[in-house]
NUVOPA-925994 format. One line per field, with one value per atom (N, C-alpha, C): residue number from 1; atom name; x, y, z. Coordinates in nm, 3 decimals. Layout:
<rs>
seq	(NUM; ...)
atom	(CA; ...)
xx	(X; ...)
yy	(Y; ...)
zz	(Z; ...)
</rs>
This chain:
<rs>
seq	(1; 1; 1; 2; 2; 2; 3; 3; 3; 4; 4; 4; 5; 5; 5; 6; 6; 6; 7; 7; 7; 8; 8; 8; 9; 9; 9; 10; 10; 10; 11; 11; 11; 12; 12; 12; 13; 13; 13; 14; 14; 14; 15; 15; 15; 16; 16; 16; 17; 17; 17; 18; 18; 18; 19; 19; 19; 20; 20; 20; 21; 21; 21; 22; 22; 22; 23; 23; 23; 24; 24; 24; 25; 25; 25; 26; 26; 26; 27; 27; 27; 28; 28; 28; 29; 29; 29; 30; 30; 30; 31; 31; 31; 32; 32; 32; 33; 33; 33; 34; 34; 34; 35; 35; 35; 36; 36; 36; 37; 37; 37; 38; 38; 38; 39; 39; 39; 40; 40; 40; 41; 41; 41; 42; 42; 42; 43; 43; 43; 44; 44; 44; 45; 45; 45; 46; 46; 46; 47; 47; 47; 48; 48; 48; 49; 49; 49; 50; 50; 50; 51; 51; 51; 52; 52; 52; 53; 53; 53; 54; 54; 54; 55; 55; 55; 56; 56; 56; 57; 57; 57; 58; 58; 58; 59; 59; 59; 60; 60; 60; 61; 61; 61; 62; 62; 62; 63; 63; 63; 64; 64; 64; 65; 65; 65; 66; 66; 66; 67; 67; 67; 68; 68; 68; 69; 69; 69; 70; 70; 70; 71; 71; 71; 72; 72; 72; 73; 73; 73; 74; 74; 74; 75; 75; 75; 76; 76; 76; 77; 77; 77; 78; 78; 78; 79; 79; 79; 80; 80; 80; 81; 81; 81; 82; 82; 82; 83; 83; 83; 84; 84; 84; 85; 85; 85; 86; 86; 86; 87; 87; 87; 88; 88; 88; 89; 89; 89; 90; 90; 90; 91; 91; 91; 92; 92; 92; 93; 93; 93; 94; 94; 94; 95; 95; 95; 96; 96; 96; 97; 97; 97; 98; 98; 98; 99; 99; 99; 100; 100; 100; 101; 101; 101; 102; 102; 102; 103; 103; 103; 104; 104; 104; 105; 105; 105; 106; 106; 106; 107; 107; 107; 108; 108; 108; 109; 109; 109; 110; 110; 110; 111; 111; 111; 112; 112; 112; 113; 113; 113; 114; 114; 114; 115; 115; 115; 116; 116; 116; 117; 117; 117; 118; 118; 118)
atom	(N; CA; C; N; CA; C; N; CA; C; N; CA; C; N; CA; C; N; CA; C; N; CA; C; N; CA; C; N; CA; C; N; CA; C; N; CA; C; N; CA; C; N; CA; C; N; CA; C; N; CA; C; N; CA; C; N; CA; C; N; CA; C; N; CA; C; N; CA; C; N; CA; C; N; CA; C; N; CA; C; N; CA; C; N; CA; C; N; CA; C; N; CA; C; N; CA; C; N; CA; C; N; CA; C; N; CA; C; N; CA; C; N; CA; C; N; CA; C; N; CA; C; N; CA; C; N; CA; C; N; CA; C; N; CA; C; N; CA; C; N; CA; C; N; CA; C; N; CA; C; N; CA; C; N; CA; C; N; CA; C; N; CA; C; N; CA; C; N; CA; C; N; CA; C; N; CA; C; N; CA; C; N; CA; C; N; CA; C; N; CA; C; N; CA; C; N; CA; C; N; CA; C; N; CA; C; N; CA; C; N; CA; C; N; CA; C; N; CA; C; N; CA; C; N; CA; C; N; CA; C; N; CA; C; N; CA; C; N; CA; C; N; CA; C; N; CA; C; N; CA; C; N; CA; C; N; CA; C; N; CA; C; N; CA; C; N; CA; C; N; CA; C; N; CA; C; N; CA; C; N; CA; C; N; CA; C; N; CA; C; N; CA; C; N; CA; C; N; CA; C; N; CA; C; N; CA; C; N; CA; C; N; CA; C; N; CA; C; N; CA; C; N; CA; C; N; CA; C; N; CA; C; N; CA; C; N; CA; C; N; CA; C; N; CA; C; N; CA; C; N; CA; C; N; CA; C; N; CA; C; N; CA; C; N; CA; C; N; CA; C; N; CA; C; N; CA; C; N; CA; C; N; CA; C; N; CA; C; N; CA; C; N; CA; C; N; CA; C; N; CA; C; N; CA; C; N; CA; C; N; CA; C)
xx	(9.356; 9.447; 9.532; 9.642; 9.771; 9.766; 9.919; 9.963; 9.996; 10.019; 9.995; 10.176; 10.168; 10.295; 10.333; 10.448; 10.421; 10.392; 10.362; 10.261; 10.147; 10.027; 9.955; 9.954; 10.048; 10.037; 10.060; 10.073; 10.015; 9.877; 9.768; 9.640; 9.605; 9.662; 9.646; 9.610; 9.753; 9.744; 9.654; 9.606; 9.527; 9.318; 9.355; 9.192; 9.212; 9.276; 9.347; 9.230; 9.393; 9.321; 9.235; 9.185; 9.105; 8.957; 8.948; 8.808; 8.857; 8.997; 8.977; 9.059; 9.099; 9.154; 9.294; 9.328; 9.460; 9.540; 9.543; 9.521; 9.551; 9.507; 9.497; 9.640; 9.639; 9.726; 9.906; 9.830; 10.007; 10.032; 9.942; 9.967; 10.014; 10.019; 10.140; 10.307; 10.343; 10.504; 10.521; 10.653; 10.710; 10.677; 10.760; 10.783; 10.873; 10.935; 11.079; 11.173; 11.021; 11.036; 11.060; 11.111; 11.128; 11.048; 10.996; 10.888; 10.986; 11.020; 11.073; 10.974; 10.979; 10.858; 10.944; 10.781; 10.848; 10.935; 10.982; 11.046; 11.203; 11.177; 11.350; 11.393; 11.266; 11.284; 11.269; 11.325; 11.339; 11.268; 11.091; 11.046; 11.106; 11.052; 11.129; 11.053; 10.975; 10.936; 10.764; 10.647; 10.487; 10.416; 10.522; 10.404; 10.458; 10.580; 10.668; 10.554; 10.508; 10.504; 10.335; 10.282; 10.125; 10.094; 10.199; 10.120; 10.188; 10.275; 10.264; 10.186; 10.098; 10.032; 9.840; 9.804; 9.709; 9.669; 9.679; 9.671; 9.548; 9.628; 9.594; 9.475; 9.511; 9.359; 9.269; 9.236; 9.129; 9.072; 9.178; 9.124; 9.083; 9.086; 9.029; 9.021; 9.200; 9.117; 9.082; 9.105; 9.108; 9.226; 9.275; 9.435; 9.470; 9.524; 9.612; 9.771; 9.794; 9.939; 9.940; 10.014; 10.071; 10.229; 10.237; 10.380; 10.418; 10.532; 10.654; 10.697; 10.721; 10.915; 10.898; 10.920; 11.009; 11.128; 11.142; 11.304; 11.265; 11.339; 11.333; 11.461; 11.500; 11.605; 11.603; 11.542; 11.484; 11.387; 11.383; 11.223; 11.253; 11.349; 11.313; 11.311; 11.195; 11.161; 11.204; 11.218; 11.315; 11.142; 11.050; 10.887; 10.994; 10.922; 10.912; 10.774; 10.680; 10.595; 10.566; 10.441; 10.358; 10.276; 10.223; 10.084; 9.993; 9.907; 9.820; 9.725; 9.642; 9.535; 9.469; 9.293; 9.273; 9.261; 9.209; 9.124; 9.259; 9.358; 9.414; 9.495; 9.492; 9.610; 9.760; 9.756; 9.931; 9.930; 10.031; 10.137; 10.240; 10.329; 10.463; 10.503; 10.639; 10.683; 10.770; 10.707; 10.775; 10.843; 10.989; 11.036; 11.043; 11.004; 10.941; 11.071; 11.068; 11.126; 10.975; 11.019; 10.909; 10.999; 10.916; 11.036; 10.950; 10.988; 10.792; 10.909; 10.794; 10.757; 10.751; 10.743; 10.770; 10.703; 10.539; 10.395; 10.422; 10.484; 10.467; 10.454; 10.383; 10.278; 10.398; 10.382; 10.489; 10.476; 10.555; 10.515; 10.634; 10.644; 10.730; 10.797; 10.940; 11.045; 11.104; 11.075; 11.114; 11.004; 10.983; 10.904; 10.922; 10.979; 11.028; 10.858; 10.746; 10.647; 10.713; 10.769; 10.799; 10.935; 11.019; 11.084; 11.057; 11.113; 11.071; 10.927; 10.897; 10.711; 10.735; 10.600; 10.505; 10.437)
yy	(4.824; 4.945; 4.907; 5.012; 4.982; 5.033; 4.946; 4.946; 5.097; 5.135; 5.296; 5.240; 5.103; 5.068; 4.951; 4.886; 4.764; 4.691; 4.694; 4.641; 4.568; 4.662; 4.715; 4.591; 4.502; 4.454; 4.346; 4.255; 4.126; 4.178; 4.294; 4.256; 4.294; 4.321; 4.309; 4.176; 4.076; 4.031; 3.914; 3.891; 3.798; 3.775; 3.907; 3.996; 3.950; 3.995; 3.875; 3.738; 3.761; 3.591; 3.545; 3.521; 3.546; 3.565; 3.612; 3.697; 3.594; 3.571; 3.438; 3.586; 3.700; 3.796; 3.797; 3.751; 3.695; 3.841; 3.945; 4.061; 4.160; 4.125; 4.258; 4.232; 4.063; 4.027; 4.058; 4.076; 4.041; 4.245; 4.260; 4.453; 4.508; 4.413; 4.427; 4.382; 4.282; 4.290; 4.345; 4.427; 4.492; 4.453; 4.435; 4.409; 4.300; 4.337; 4.278; 4.215; 4.172; 4.080; 3.984; 3.885; 3.726; 3.662; 3.558; 3.496; 3.350; 3.283; 3.144; 3.077; 2.956; 2.821; 2.732; 2.666; 2.536; 2.446; 2.396; 2.348; 2.454; 2.551; 2.624; 2.673; 2.664; 2.753; 2.866; 2.938; 3.069; 3.117; 3.164; 3.248; 3.455; 3.476; 3.599; 3.645; 3.758; 3.823; 3.836; 3.883; 3.882; 3.758; 3.799; 3.608; 3.494; 3.519; 3.397; 3.346; 3.465; 3.434; 3.393; 3.509; 3.418; 3.332; 3.248; 3.158; 3.032; 3.070; 3.029; 2.980; 3.133; 3.194; 3.141; 3.098; 3.086; 2.986; 2.892; 2.760; 2.743; 2.861; 2.941; 3.028; 3.154; 3.180; 3.135; 3.030; 2.980; 2.891; 2.870; 2.826; 2.870; 3.034; 3.133; 3.076; 3.042; 3.018; 3.131; 3.048; 3.140; 3.147; 3.232; 3.340; 3.390; 3.392; 3.517; 3.570; 3.634; 3.713; 3.744; 3.762; 3.820; 3.872; 3.994; 4.044; 4.082; 3.929; 3.956; 4.049; 4.152; 4.133; 4.264; 4.380; 4.503; 4.534; 4.509; 4.618; 4.738; 4.878; 4.920; 5.007; 5.037; 5.093; 5.239; 5.372; 5.443; 5.373; 5.334; 5.242; 5.123; 5.101; 4.934; 4.888; 4.808; 4.666; 4.551; 4.507; 4.341; 4.339; 4.195; 4.160; 4.019; 4.018; 3.888; 3.813; 3.697; 3.770; 3.563; 3.548; 3.379; 3.465; 3.297; 3.236; 3.128; 3.163; 2.995; 2.984; 2.952; 2.853; 2.787; 2.864; 2.734; 2.561; 2.622; 2.496; 2.449; 2.435; 2.429; 2.301; 2.382; 2.361; 2.354; 2.431; 2.530; 2.613; 2.564; 2.727; 2.741; 2.881; 2.872; 2.995; 3.061; 3.175; 3.200; 3.329; 3.409; 3.473; 3.538; 3.635; 3.682; 3.839; 3.964; 4.009; 4.141; 4.222; 4.347; 4.490; 4.538; 4.699; 4.767; 4.898; 5.019; 5.089; 5.264; 5.286; 5.309; 5.323; 5.484; 5.562; 5.681; 5.681; 5.649; 5.802; 5.721; 5.666; 5.621; 5.530; 5.396; 5.326; 5.197; 5.071; 4.947; 4.936; 4.762; 4.656; 4.607; 4.471; 4.354; 4.341; 4.299; 4.260; 4.105; 4.098; 3.913; 3.855; 3.784; 3.656; 3.594; 3.556; 3.386; 3.386; 3.268; 3.293; 3.075; 3.045; 2.875; 2.887; 2.984; 2.918; 2.864; 2.781; 2.741; 2.661; 2.593; 2.620; 2.505; 2.509; 2.365; 2.261)
zz	(17.412; 17.549; 17.555; 17.513; 17.621; 17.717; 17.758; 17.895; 17.899; 18.031; 18.109; 18.232; 18.279; 18.338; 18.281; 18.319; 18.284; 18.318; 18.492; 18.573; 18.478; 18.375; 18.332; 18.203; 18.201; 17.998; 18.089; 18.237; 18.238; 18.288; 18.306; 18.317; 18.183; 18.070; 18.036; 17.917; 17.884; 17.817; 17.905; 18.020; 18.131; 18.057; 18.034; 17.986; 17.831; 17.772; 17.593; 17.577; 17.621; 17.580; 17.708; 17.783; 17.883; 17.760; 17.625; 17.610; 17.435; 17.389; 17.313; 17.193; 17.234; 17.094; 17.124; 16.978; 16.996; 16.960; 16.860; 16.812; 16.986; 17.053; 17.184; 17.234; 17.221; 17.351; 17.268; 17.128; 17.038; 16.996; 17.073; 17.048; 17.143; 17.298; 17.385; 17.384; 17.246; 17.170; 17.101; 17.141; 17.007; 16.874; 16.809; 16.664; 16.678; 16.708; 16.705; 16.874; 16.967; 17.054; 16.977; 17.100; 17.169; 17.287; 17.217; 17.355; 17.335; 17.447; 17.486; 17.492; 17.423; 17.469; 17.534; 17.566; 17.774; 17.634; 17.570; 17.527; 17.503; 17.511; 17.505; 17.386; 17.320; 17.122; 17.151; 17.105; 17.145; 16.979; 17.027; 16.915; 16.921; 16.718; 16.791; 16.707; 16.725; 16.639; 16.701; 16.589; 16.648; 16.587; 16.460; 16.373; 16.406; 16.469; 16.505; 16.662; 16.726; 16.922; 16.854; 16.809; 16.738; 16.728; 16.589; 16.603; 16.723; 16.872; 16.989; 17.043; 17.059; 17.085; 17.063; 16.991; 16.940; 17.019; 16.999; 17.110; 17.184; 17.282; 17.436; 17.443; 17.293; 17.305; 17.265; 17.153; 17.149; 17.230; 17.334; 17.477; 17.580; 17.588; 17.620; 17.792; 17.835; 17.965; 18.076; 18.242; 18.313; 18.377; 18.256; 18.338; 18.388; 18.507; 18.624; 18.590; 18.592; 18.592; 18.680; 18.767; 18.966; 18.950; 18.920; 18.919; 19.086; 19.074; 19.243; 19.218; 19.160; 19.132; 19.031; 19.062; 18.941; 18.963; 18.927; 18.886; 18.717; 18.755; 18.642; 18.590; 18.512; 18.538; 18.350; 18.376; 18.210; 18.173; 18.099; 17.987; 17.978; 18.008; 18.084; 18.197; 18.188; 18.315; 18.276; 18.476; 18.445; 18.532; 18.492; 18.566; 18.559; 18.782; 18.763; 18.753; 18.740; 18.816; 18.801; 18.898; 18.861; 18.755; 18.697; 18.638; 18.729; 18.701; 18.680; 18.547; 18.555; 18.475; 18.506; 18.587; 18.761; 18.597; 18.463; 18.413; 18.358; 18.397; 18.320; 18.471; 18.563; 18.627; 18.645; 18.518; 18.503; 18.586; 18.613; 18.653; 18.627; 18.707; 18.696; 18.700; 18.667; 18.678; 18.610; 18.521; 18.436; 18.468; 18.365; 18.341; 18.238; 18.265; 18.100; 18.092; 18.004; 18.064; 17.904; 17.925; 17.929; 17.853; 17.757; 17.774; 17.713; 17.802; 17.760; 17.593; 17.516; 17.366; 17.405; 17.254; 17.283; 17.328; 17.278; 17.313; 17.488; 17.564; 17.704; 17.700; 17.688; 17.737; 17.695; 17.706; 17.753; 17.704; 17.653; 17.592; 17.519; 17.586; 17.636; 17.498; 17.576; 17.473; 17.446; 17.584; 17.602; 17.741; 17.667; 17.791; 17.753; 17.925; 17.895; 18.053; 17.968; 18.071; 18.191; 18.120; 18.107; 18.250; 18.317; 18.352; 18.514; 18.546; 18.671; 18.677; 18.564; 18.574; 18.611; 18.702; 18.732; 18.718)
</rs>
C-alpha cells in the first residue's frame, strides 16, 4: 500500500517492520534514498538500506512512530518524529525527508532515525 501523505509513510513502515516484511518497508524509499546509521555511516540506495534494515525486520519488533512536526514546501516534506520499540526498550528521535512522487504517493528520500537517540 503506498503512502498517500508524508505522515502515512511512518505508519506503513511500522506495520511492515512489525510483520517482518522487508519488501514492504523498502517500498517506502526512493531508489536513491539515503539512511544514516546509528554509528553515523551513510547508506545510499535501497540495496544498502535493505541490508541495514534486515536485522530489524527479522526481530519483528513492536515498533511505534509518532510524527511530531511536519514542514512542507511543495513536493518536499521534512518530518520530525519520535519512535520506540517496546520489546527492546529502545527509543529515539528521527528526522526524515519525503518527496511526493508523480503518482501523488510519498516516499522517503532521507532517513535519519538516530537523531538524539535515547
